[in-house]
C-alpha positions in Angstrom: 0.0 0.0 0.0 1.4 3.3 -1.0 0.9 6.4 1.0 1.0 10.0 -0.1 4.8 10.3 0.6 5.5 7.6 -1.9 3.7 9.5 -4.6 5.7 12.6 -3.7 9.0 10.8 -4.0 8.1 9.4 -7.4 7.1 12.9 -8.6 10.4 14.4 -7.5 12.4 11.6 -9.2 10.6 12.2 -12.5 11.2 15.9 -12.3 14.9 15.4 -11.6 15.2 13.0 -14.5 13.9 15.7 -16.8 15.8 18.7 -15.3 19.3 17.2 -15.2 19.9 17.2 -19.0 18.8 20.8 -19.3 21.2 21.7 -16.4 24.1 20.0 -18.2 23.4 21.8 -21.4 23.1 25.2 -19.6 26.4 24.7 -17.9 28.4 23.7 -21.0 26.9 25.9 -23.7 29.1 29.0 -24.0 26.1 31.0 -25.3 24.5 30.6 -21.9 27.7 30.9 -20.0 26.8 29.8 -16.5 30.3 28.4 -16.1 32.0 31.4 -18.0 35.1 32.5 -16.1 35.0 35.8 -14.5 37.0 38.6 -16.2 40.6 38.7 -14.9 41.9 41.9 -13.4 45.3 43.3 -14.4 47.3 43.7 -11.3 49.4 46.5 -12.8 46.7 49.0 -13.7 43.4 47.5 -12.4 42.0 47.0 -15.9 39.6 44.2 -16.5 40.4 41.8 -19.3 37.6 39.5 -20.5 38.5 36.1 -21.8 36.7 35.3 -25.1 35.7 31.7 -25.4 37.7 29.8 -28.0 40.6 32.4 -28.0 44.0 32.2 -26.5 44.2 34.3 -23.3 46.6 37.2 -23.5 49.0 37.4 -20.6 49.2 40.6 -18.6 51.8 43.2 -19.8 55.2 42.5 -18.4 56.8 45.4 -16.5 59.3 47.4 -18.4 62.8 46.1 -18.3 65.3 48.4 -16.6 67.8 50.1 -18.9 71.1 48.4 -19.1 74.5 49.7 -20.1 75.6 46.4 -21.5 75.8 46.2 -25.3 74.9 43.2 -27.5 76.8 40.0 -27.0 80.0 39.8 -29.0 78.8 36.9 -31.1 75.5 38.7 -31.9 76.3 41.9 -33.8 73.9 44.8 -33.5 71.5 44.6 -36.4 70.7 48.3 -36.5 74.1 49.8 -35.7 75.6 51.8 -38.6 78.8 50.3 -40.1 81.9 52.2 -40.9 81.7 54.4 -44.0 82.8 52.6 -47.2 85.2 54.5 -49.4 85.7 54.2 -53.1 87.3 50.9 -54.2 91.0 50.9 -54.7 91.7 50.6 -58.4 93.3 47.3 -59.2 91.6 45.4 -56.4 88.5 44.5 -58.5 88.3 42.4 -61.6 88.5 44.5 -64.8 87.7 42.7 -68.1 89.1 45.5 -70.3 92.6 45.7 -71.5 94.3 48.6 -69.6 95.4 51.5 -71.8 96.2 55.2 -71.2 93.3 57.5 -70.9 92.7 58.8 -74.5 89.1 59.9 -74.0 89.9 63.6 -74.5 91.9 62.8 -77.6 89.1 60.7 -79.1 86.5 63.5 -78.4 88.7 66.0 -80.2 89.2 63.7 -83.2 85.4 63.0 -83.4 84.5 66.7 -83.3 87.1 67.4 -86.0 85.7 64.6 -88.2 82.1 65.8 -87.6 83.1 69.2 -88.9 84.3 67.5 -92.1 81.1 65.5 -92.7 78.6 66.6 -95.2 74.9 67.2 -94.4 73.0 63.9 -95.0 70.8 65.7 -97.6 73.9 66.3 -99.7 75.0 62.7 -99.5 71.7 61.0 -100.5 71.6 60.7 -104.3 75.2 62.0 -104.8 76.4 58.7 -106.3 75.0 56.1 -108.7 76.8 53.2 -107.1 78.5 52.4 -103.8 81.7 50.4 -103.3 82.5 48.9 -99.9 86.2 48.0 -99.7 87.4 45.7 -96.9 91.0 46.2 -95.9 93.2 43.4 -94.5 96.7 44.1 -93.3 99.0 41.2 -92.8 102.3 43.1 -92.6 103.3 45.2 -89.6 103.7 48.9 -89.9 107.2 50.4 -90.0 108.7 51.1 -86.6 107.7 54.5 -85.3 105.1 55.0 -88.1 101.7 56.5 -87.2 98.5 55.6 -88.9 98.7 53.5 -92.0 98.7 55.8 -95.1 96.1 55.0 -97.7 95.5 57.1 -100.9 92.0 56.8 -102.4 91.5 58.2 -105.9 87.9 58.7 -107.1 88.7 61.2 -109.9 88.1 58.5 -112.5 84.8 57.5 -111.1 82.8 60.7 -110.3 79.5 58.7 -110.0 80.8 56.2 -107.5 81.2 56.5 -103.7 83.5 54.4 -101.4 83.1 53.2 -97.9 86.3 51.8 -96.3 85.9 48.9 -93.8 89.0 48.7 -91.6 90.4 47.3 -88.4 93.6 49.2 -88.1 94.3 53.0 -87.8 94.3 54.8 -91.2 95.3 58.2 -92.5 93.3 58.6 -95.7 94.2 61.0 -98.6 91.2 61.5 -100.9 91.2 62.7 -104.5 87.9 63.5 -106.2 86.6 65.2 -109.3 85.5 67.9 -108.9 87.9 68.6 -105.9 85.1 70.0 -103.8 82.8 67.0 -104.3 80.8 66.4 -101.1 80.3 63.1 -99.3 82.2 60.8 -101.6 83.9 58.8 -98.8 82.6 56.9 -95.7 84.5 54.9 -93.1 83.5 52.0 -90.9 86.3 51.0 -88.5 87.0 49.3 -85.2 90.1 51.6 -85.0 90.7 55.3 -85.2 91.3 57.1 -88.5 92.1 60.5 -89.8 92.0 62.5 -93.0 95.3 63.6 -94.5 93.6 66.7 -95.8 90.4 67.6 -94.1 87.8 70.1 -95.3 84.1 70.6 -94.8 81.8 68.1 -96.7 84.7 65.7 -97.3 83.0 62.7 -95.6 79.6 61.1 -96.2 79.7 59.8 -92.6 81.6 57.4 -90.4 81.1 54.7 -87.8 84.1 53.9 -85.5 84.3 52.2 -82.2 86.9 54.8 -80.8 84.5 57.6 -81.7 81.4 56.2 -79.9 79.8 53.7 -82.3 78.3 50.8 -80.3 79.2 48.3 -83.0 80.7 48.3 -86.5 80.9 45.8 -89.4 83.7 43.3 -89.5 85.8 42.9 -92.6 84.1 40.2 -94.6 86.9 37.7 -95.1 86.6 34.1 -96.4 89.0 33.0 -93.7 86.6 34.1 -90.9 83.2 33.9 -92.6 80.2 32.9 -90.5 76.6 33.7 -89.8 77.4 36.4 -87.2 80.0 38.0 -89.4 77.7 38.1 -92.4 74.8 39.4 -90.4 76.8 42.3 -89.0 78.3 43.1 -92.4 74.9 43.1 -94.1 73.4 45.3 -91.5 76.2 47.8 -92.2 75.7 47.5 -95.9 72.0 48.4 -95.6 72.9 51.4 -93.4 75.3 52.8 -96.0 73.0 52.1 -98.9 70.2 54.1 -97.2 72.7 56.9 -96.4 73.5 57.2 -100.2 69.8 56.6 -101.2 70.7 53.4 -103.2 69.2 49.9 -103.3 71.4 47.0 -102.2 71.7 45.9 -105.8 73.7 49.0 -106.6 76.4 48.1 -104.1 79.7 46.2 -104.5 82.1 44.7 -102.0 85.9 44.2 -102.7 88.4 42.7 -100.3 92.0 44.0 -100.7 95.1 42.9 -98.7 97.9 45.3 -97.7 97.0 48.3 -100.0 98.5 51.7 -99.8 96.7 53.0 -102.9 93.2 52.4 -104.3 91.9 54.0 -107.5 88.6 53.6 -109.3 88.3 54.1 -113.0 84.7 53.6 -114.0 83.8 50.1 -112.6 87.5 49.0 -112.5 89.4 48.9 -109.2 93.2 49.4 -109.3 95.4 48.9 -106.3 99.0 48.1 -105.3 97.6 45.6 -102.8 96.3 42.1 -103.4 92.7 41.7 -104.4 91.2 38.8 -102.5 87.6 38.7 -103.8 84.6 40.6 -105.0 80.8 40.2 -104.8 78.5 42.7 -106.4 74.9 43.6 -107.4 72.3 40.9 -107.1 74.7 38.3 -105.8 75.5 40.6 -102.9 71.8 41.4 -102.3 71.0 37.6 -102.3 73.9 37.0 -99.9 72.5 39.4 -97.4 69.0 37.9 -97.7 70.2 34.5 -96.5 
């Protein structure tokens, strides 16, 4: 037989069975936060820091370290200390790929300015010749001891309708003869060495390209003994430049290779020299050669 107290105990047990799960959820759910920790108080300034659930707690600020007169450890150099001032490098202590020579910059500037003063206006050069001869010069004998630039006489009096461009690799002193004597822009030079005119006057030159006078590159002498794609490409590029300078198509150009000359004379289409002719290519053959 059950009395009233038994019914009361059963009711309390049923109520507890239902309430316990809700109590666990309320205690563990961070959105409700019954067990959320109280905000910590910073002992240094009394500020309250709240711990956010799921984040890493930030420790209180450490007290400032007292200043110390000790510098960095010997094995740990100061990363921000300024080093000793670096002076200019001592010449000769660094690698220099160039061959060392005396300073001739001022001399080269003076030579270039003088040659520019003897160069004709490009409008006077274009159309001044009906054909263009490029002459490659090869020297296989040494100059005489104490001699300066190699002397070379170029006579165009017998070919008033032709112009000449000398392609050289050694210093030259060129004496030019033309008909009429005041003919403008009959001679051009392309050289990896310096050159000079034996008798300079205004309008004497059609132009020049020379490494000592500031040209970044020049054509090599086209020689069967050192013929190759790079040599041909550089030569043909120069040929086109000079053809444009004289206002001529490539088919109106001719190339002649001469060894050890001191005199070159043109008579019509003939070339006379005291040197040794080593080859010639002209007209369409030369144009086709430069298209390959």
